[in-house]
N, C-alpha and C positions, 0 to 999 in steps of 0.2 A: 031326559038330558041325552041319552044314546042318540035318539032320532035327532035332536039338535046338533050333536058333535058329527053325526053323519053327514048331516045337510052341509054343514060348513067343510067338512073334509071332501065331499064330492066337488065342491067348488074349488078347494084348494088347500094343500097339506103344506104346512112349514116344515121342512126338513131340518137335520141337526145343523147343517152347514149354513142356514139361513135363506136357502132357495124356497121358492114359491112353488108347488108342484100340485096339479089338478089331478086326481084320482080318474075323474072321468076322462080328461084327456089321454092319461097313461094306458086305460084299458081299451080305449078306441085305436091307441097307436098298436095296440097288439094284433090287430086285423088290418094292417097296412099290407098291400101286396109286395113292398120291398122288406125282405126279412132282416135286413139291418136297421131299418126304422122300427120295425116290430120288435126286434131285440133290444132296441135303445128302450122302448116301452117297459120292457121286462125288467132291464136295469134300473130304471125309475121306481118300478114296485119294490124291487128289492132293497133299494137306498130306504126307502120309507119304512121298512120293517126289519133292518139290522137291528140288534140289541143296542148298538152304540147310539141309536137315536132315542133322544128321550120321550117322543111320543110312538114308540114303537108297538107297544101293546094296543093302544088306541087305533094306530093305523091299521094292525092286522086285523081287529074286528070291522072297521070300516070297508078295507080292500075285499075280505072274505065274504063280506054280504053284497059285494057290487055285483050286478048281474053280467052275466058273460065273460068275467075275470077268469075263470076256470076253464071255460071253453076257448078263449084265445091263449091261454098258457098251453092248453093240451095241444091246440094248434102247432105251436112253436116246437113242442116235444115232437110232434111227427113231421115236422118240417123237413127233415133230412140235413138240415144244415147243424154242423157240431157247435158252433158257437150259439145258435139260437136256442137248440135244444138245453146246451148246458146253463145258460142264464134263465131260461124258463124253468128249470128244476132249482135253480137257488132261489128264485121268487116263491116257488111252490114251498120249498124248505123253510124259508124265512117266515112265510104265512102260518105255517102249521108248527112254528118252533113256541112250544108251551102254549098253544092254544087248541083244546081239545076239538071245539066248534068247527073251525077250519080244517082240522086234520080229518073229522068224519065228513065234511063236505067233499073233502078231495077223495076219500074212499068211495063216497056215494055218487061221484060223478059219473054216472053211466050213459050220458047220452050228449056228447059222446063219450067215450068209455076212457077215462084219464088213466084207471090203474092198469088198463090194458096197455095204454100207449106207454106208460113207465116200464111194464114187463118187457115190451118189443124192444124198447130202447136198452133195457138189461141185457136182453138175449142177442142184441145186433151183432156182437163180436164174437158170438160163439161159432165156432169153425165146424162142428159137427152136425148142429141141428138147424133146419131152415127157420127163417122167422115166422112168428105166430101169424095166424090168418086174423083178419078181421080189423086190417089197419086201411087207412083212407090216404089218399094223395093230398098233398098240399093244396090250398086253394079253398073253395066253398063259395056257397052264396054268401048275400050280405050280412045274414044274422050270426055268421059264422058256423054253421051246422052243414058239414059237408056229407057226401053219400059214401057209405061203406061198400068195400067191394069184397066179396066171397073169397077171391083168389088171395088177398092180402094187399098190404101197400107197396106200392112201386118203389116209393123213396126209401122204404127199408130194404130193399132188396140190393144191399150192399150198393147205395149211392157212390158216387165219385169222391164227394166230400168226406164221407164216411169211411170209405175203402182207403183214402189216401192218410188216414190218422195213424200216428206212431202209437207204440204200446202206452207210453206215458199218457198222452192225450186221451187214448181210448178208457185208461183206468180212471181218469181225470173225470170223465162223462159218466161213468158208472158210478164212481163215488158219490157225485152230485146226486144221481137216482137214489142211491142208497141214504143218503142225508134226507130226502124227502120222506122215505118210509119209515126212517128211523124217529123222525120228529112226529110223524102220523101216529106212530105206535107207543110213544112216550106216553105213559099215564092213560093210555085208552084202551080199554079190554077189546072194546067193539072194533077199533080199528085194527087191533092186533088179530082177530078173529077172521077179520075181511081180507087182511095179508096173507093169513095162513090158507085160507080156503080159494085162494086165487093160484090155480094150479100152474098155470104158466109164469106168473111172477115167482113162485117157489121153485120151479124149475130152473129158470134163469139164475136166481140167486144161488142153488147149489151148485150150477155148473159155473158160475162165475169165483166162488169160493174154491171149488176145486182146482179150476184153473190156475188161480193166482197163487196157492199156497205150493202148487207143483211147479211154479214159474223158474227157469233156469235162472233168471238174472236174481231172484231171491235167494234160492239156493247158493248162488256164487256169492252173493254179498254177505250171507251167513256163514260163509267157510272161509272167508278171507280175513287175514289178521288185520290189525289198525296200521300197520307199518307205513305204507305210502298211500292208504286209502282214506286215512282219518286218523284220529287220536284216541287214544283208550281212557274212558272216563272211569275212574276208579278211586275211591276215597276209603281211607282205612277207618276202622272203627274209632281209632285214638283220634283222628282228625273230627268225628263226629262227637267225641264225648262219650264218657262212660255210659253203658246202658243203652246206647243209641244206634240203630243200624244203620249200616252203609248202604249206598246205592247199589242196584245189583251191577255185576261186572258185563257191562255193555259196550259195544265198539260203534263209534260213531264213523261209518265208512260209507262210502259212495253208495247208498241203497236206493233203490227204486221207491220213492216217497210216494207218487201216486198209487202203485200197486199196494203198498203197505197201508195207506188210507183207505182205499176201497176194501180190501181185506177186513180191516178194522171195523168200517162200517158195516160189512156184513156180519160179522160176528156181533156185533152190537145189535144189529135187527133181531137176530136169532134169540140173543139175550133176552129182549123184550118180549119176544114171542113165548119164551120158555116160562116167562112170569105168571102168565094168566092161563087158567085150566082149560081153556077151550083150544086156544092157540097150541099150548103144550100137547095137548092129545093130538094133534095133527102132526107135530114134529115127532112124537112118537111113533105114529103110523108112518109116517115117511123114512122113520129111521135114521134121521139127519145126524144124531148123536154116532149112532154105532159105525155108519158107512163114510161118515164124512168128517165130523169133529175129531172122533176117536183116533182116526188114521193120522189127521193132521198133527195132534197133540203128540201121539207116539212117535212119529217120525221126526219131530222136533228135538228128540235126544241125540241125534245123529249132528247136529248143529254145533259147531265150536265156537263161532264168534256170532251170535244173534244179535242183531241191533235192537236198541230199546224199544223202538216202535214196534217191532215185531214180537218182543218178548212180552208188550203190554196186549198183543192181539193174542198171543198164546194162552196169557192169563184169563182174557175173555172167554176164549174157548173152553178152557178148563172149567170156569164158571158154569158154562151153558150145559156142558156134559154132567155136572154135579147136579145142576137142575133137573136134569132129565134122567138119567139112568145111574145114579151112584148109588152103590151097595155099601154100607159100611163095614158088613162082614166080609164080602167077597168084592172089592173095589175092582172095576175093569180096568184099571191102571194106576200107577203112582206118577204124580207129577215131578219132574225134575227138579232140583234144589234151585235153578235160575228162575223156574216158574213160581215156586214157592216164594222164593225171594222177591221177585216183583210183587206177588198178592200182597206180602206184608209191607212192602217198600209204598205201594199205593195207598195201603190203609195209613200208613204214617204220613203220606203227603195230604190225604184227605184230613187227617187231624190237624196238620199245621196250617192246611188252607193255600196250599201251592200247588203250582203245574208241574207235572213231569212228563216227558215226552210229549209235551203240547197238549195236554189233556187235564181237566179238572176232574176231580176223583170225587167218588161217593163212599162214604163208609159202609152203608148198608149192604151194598152189593159184596164189598169184600167180607164183612163179618158172616154174611150168609155162606158163603163158599168156605170160608175158614171154619165154620161151627161143623160143616161135615167132613173136611179134611181132618180136624183134630181129633174125630173119633176113630181114625185109624192109628193103630198102635205104630206101625212102622214108620208114620210121619210126625208122630209127637215130639221126638228128639229133635228133629229137624226144624220144626217151627220153634221149639224152645231157645235153640240155638239161634235162631233169626231174630230173637228179642220180641217174639209176639206176646209173651206177658207182660213186658213194660209197655208195649202199644195199646193193649186192651185196657190195663190201668188207666193210662191217659185217656182213653175213651170214656172210661166209667167215670174220671174224674171231670171231664168237660161236659159230659152228657147233659141236655136240658129236654124239657118235655117237648120244645119244639122240633127237635130231630126225630121224635117218634120213638114209640116204645119198642118197635122192631129192632133196632139197632141195639138196644140196651140188653133185650132177652136175647139175642143171637151172641152178643158180645160175653153173657154171664155164661151161655151154654158154652161157649168156645172154653172158657175159663174151667168150667166144669170138666170138660173132657180131658184137658190138660193136667189138671191136679191129679190124675191118676199116677203121674211120674212125679218122683223125689224131688228131681231137680227143679220142677215146675213151683212145686209149693214152696221151696227154699228161695227162689227169685221173687215168687210172690210176696213172701214175707219181706223180703229186702225193700220192695216198692213201697210199703206203708199204704195197703190198700185199704186197712179198716175204715179210714174215714169215708171214701166214697161207698163203701159197702154199707156203713152205719147210715149214710143219708139214703141210700136206696131201700133199706130196710124198714127205715121210718117214714118212707114216702114224702120226704121232703121236695123232691122234684116232680111229683107226679107219677111214680113210676107204678106200673101194673102189678097186678097180684102175683102173676107169674115169676116178674123180674124180681118181686121181693123174696119168692120162694128161692129162687136161683142165688140170690143174693146171700141168705141165710145158708144155704148148702154149701156155697163157696166158703162163708164164715166158719162155717162146722168144720169142714175137711181140714181148712188151714189151722183151726184151733187144735182139732185132733192131731194133727201133725206136731204141732207146737208141743202138747202133752206128751205125745210118744218121744218127742225129741228132750223133753224134760227129765222123762223117766230113763232114758238113754244117758243123759248127762250126771243123773243122780248115782247110776250104776258106775259111770266112769269116775265120778268124784271119789266113790268108795273105793275104787280100787287105787286112785291117786294116794287115798290117807293111808291106806294099807303101805304102799310104796314109800311113803313120805317116813313112816314108823320104821321100815326095815331099814331105810337109808340112814335114819338117826342112830339105830343100833350100830351099824356098820361104821358109822363115823367115830362114834365112842371107841370101838375097838382100834380104829385106825390111828386115834389119838393117843392111845397107849402104847401101841407100836411106835409110833412116832416118838414118844418121850424116851424110849429105850434106845431107839437108834441115835437120837439127839445126844444122850450122855455119852454114849460110845465115840460119838464124833468129836464131842468137846474135850474128851480126853486125848483123843488123836491130835487134835488140833493144841493142846498143850505141848505134848511131845515135839511137835513139828516146831513150834513157836521156840522153844529151848535150842533146838538143833539150828534154827535159823538165827537166834543171837549170836551162837558160837561161830556161825560162817561168817556172819557180819564183823565180828570183831577181826578175825583173820584177814578179812577183805579189807579193812580199815588199815591194818599194818601194811599189807602189801601195796595198799595205795600210797601210804606216806613214803614207803622206799622208792616206789616208781616215781612220786613226785620230785623227791631229792635229787634222783638219777637226771630226771628229765630237766632240771634247774642248772645242774653242772654242765650238761650238754649245751644249753643253751649259752652259758656264759663264755664257754670255749670259743662256740661259733661266733659270738658277739667280738671276741678278741681278734679271731683271725679275720673277721670282716673289716675291722678298723685299720689293721696292717695292709690288707689290699688296698683299702681306700686311699691310705698315705702314698703308698708306691704308685698307684694309678695317678696321683694328684702331681707326684715329682716328674713322672715321663710326661705328663700333659703340659706342665709348666716350660721343661726343656723344648718340646716341641713348638710351642706358641712362640718362644723368643727366637728360635731358627726361622720361623715364617715371617715374623716382624722384620729381622735384618734382610731378607731376601726382599719383602716388599718395599724396603727403603732404597736398597739398591736400585730396583727398577725405577722407583720414582725419580731418583735423581739422574738416571740415564734419560729418562723422558723429559726431564726438565732443559736438560743440556741443548738437545734436540731441538725444543720448541724455542730456545733462546736464540739460536743460530739462525733459525728461520725468520725469527722477528726482526733481527738485524737487517738482513737481506731485504725484507720487505720496506722496512723505513725507509731505506736508503731510495729505493726505487719510487716511493711515494714523495719524497723531497724534490726529485728530479722533477716529477709531474706537477708539483704545486710551484715550482719556477716557472714553469712554461705557461702555466694558468695565470699567474700574476702579470707577465708581459702580455698575454691577450686581454686581460682585464683592464690595462693601463689605456692600450689603443681603443678599447670598446668605450671607455669612460670620455675621452676626448671627442670621439665621433657624436656621443649622446649629447655633450654640451653643446656641439654646434648645431644639432637640430633643435636643440631647447631655444637656442637664440633665433633661428628661422621662425619657429612656432609662436615665440612671443610677438613677434613683428605680426605675424599674420592674424594674431588674436586682437591685437590693437586695432588694426584695419576692420575687422569685421566688427567690433565694438561701436566704432564711429559709424559704419553703414546701418547699423541696427538704430541708432538713435536717428539718424536721417530719417529713415524709415518711418520710426514711431512719430515724428513730427508730422510727416506727410498724412500719416492715418488720422491723426487728430483733426488736420485740417479737413480732410475728405469727411469726417463724421459730422463736423459743423456744418459742411456746405449740405450735406444730406439732410441736417434736421431743418434747415433752413427752407429747402426746397419743399419737403414735407409739410411744413407750416404754410407754405404759399400755396401748395395744392389742396390743404384742407380749408384755407380761406376761399379760395377760388370754388370749392365744391360748395361751401356755404354761400356764397354768392348767387351760384347758379341755381341752388335751391329756392334760394329767396326770390329770383327772378322768375323761375317756374311756377311758384305760388302766387306771384304778382299776375302773370301772365294768365293764371287759371281764375283769379278773381276779376280781372278783366273781361275775359271770355264770359264768365256768370254774369258780369253786370252789362256786357253787350245782349246776351240773350235775354 
């Protein structure tokens, strides 16, 4: 079946977007002299193997087994073109993604030497060291195998394209190389051993990590608050809910993202190498933890505002140091609270299945580190305050056999380490851990014997703590009962004292009541006298007010009579003046009316004369109109007769024309 799939894929592969791409054509395109065309071939191979492609897993198998594909990609890695090298690394990274066979093929590609090419590309931007020897120039014969030069590859001797890259582009390129190595090292002990034994590659990796975390740009971004560079991302525990941890206090400022991604990829590669015994021994011999990672982790304590991506990198570095040189009795360092917070928070993200800082997290690596950190007495309280107990109980409750027994055993070991603290036992009791512990002890989910043993120890420690608490509570209850009896006796004494005091107060109250009644009677007498006096005063004031009102009414009536007489005198004087003026005006109007009467008589006579003249003219006009009417009647009759004669003539002419036409037809 695999051979049939490979045969079909070599002829053509359907990508996720419906395009039809031929693997054979894309691999051949890697050998074009035009590096832009060759880069397009690498992009096409990468498109076939990205995780979003439904056939990505089968495409990786087919492409990885295709002859000359690794040689062609190695040619682009050595091309000296940043774009070609970047896309070649991306294609190699996707080929090795969760595919151990392709990962081993990449590490075993020694003719030409693909690991050496990746090491040279990773070491290209080191300012202090020359590029490694054994590189070749671009080009080569038709089969893609070029000749090696003992002095090194000319294009890696800082070509113009590479020398012109800025820091972000250079770290992008190195990050692509590290992603290839990470995917090769994932789940492959042999690939980890090959990478660790490659001296040039490890030298380049250590130099890149040292240069990256010492970068002034990273230090500046981690020391600037989020004021005008970004916003603070911080949630309170109340917003997350009771018993839930808030995200670490991280600042989303303008950070060098390519640098941090490359640094995180390098630390991730060291984490893969520290997992397997052989590569772990190489890291111990090279003292990577003591001379590189430990210094990076310790120096991070001086950073005031680390970005969340850099916190993840520091957490990964702490995990690598724990895997390599951790000593529970005499730890080489104590992680800072932000780093511990990040480790616990990423564990919670792994349990919730969510991404944080652009990364999908795994619970295994988190609990492996926490199992060793929780053994340090100085860190236990910090981890408990970060709600690690609640997160571990959630992990136990969600655990299934598909997740592996290591996750379960490390989680139980972490719980055992924390249960030496009183607060941890109390929090564990509040979480209701008995159900998952009972399930593990009974082996319902396929837990291992070691996990069941640790679960029994956890349950025993918690039960022992509860028994101790019950004994303590029993003693406190006895003390409280004694206190209750003493309080009862004291209450009886106080009641007797209260009765005596009450009798004295009642006697005093009776005397006070008698005095009050006597004073009340005296007050009533005084109030009666006062009321009579008040009524007499009111009566006298009323009489005086009536007299004043009568006098005021008389004065006002006299004043109104005087004012009325003055007003009548003024009105008579005004009437007399108006009568005199009316008489003079009447005489004047009579004279004017006589003149108007004479003028009207003359005008009437003249109008009668004009009326007689107009009547004669009207009669004459009527006679002329009647004559004109008779003339118009005669003219209309004559016109009618003329039109009738014309119609008759027209009819006669038409008849003659018709007769003429008939005669012509007869003649013809």
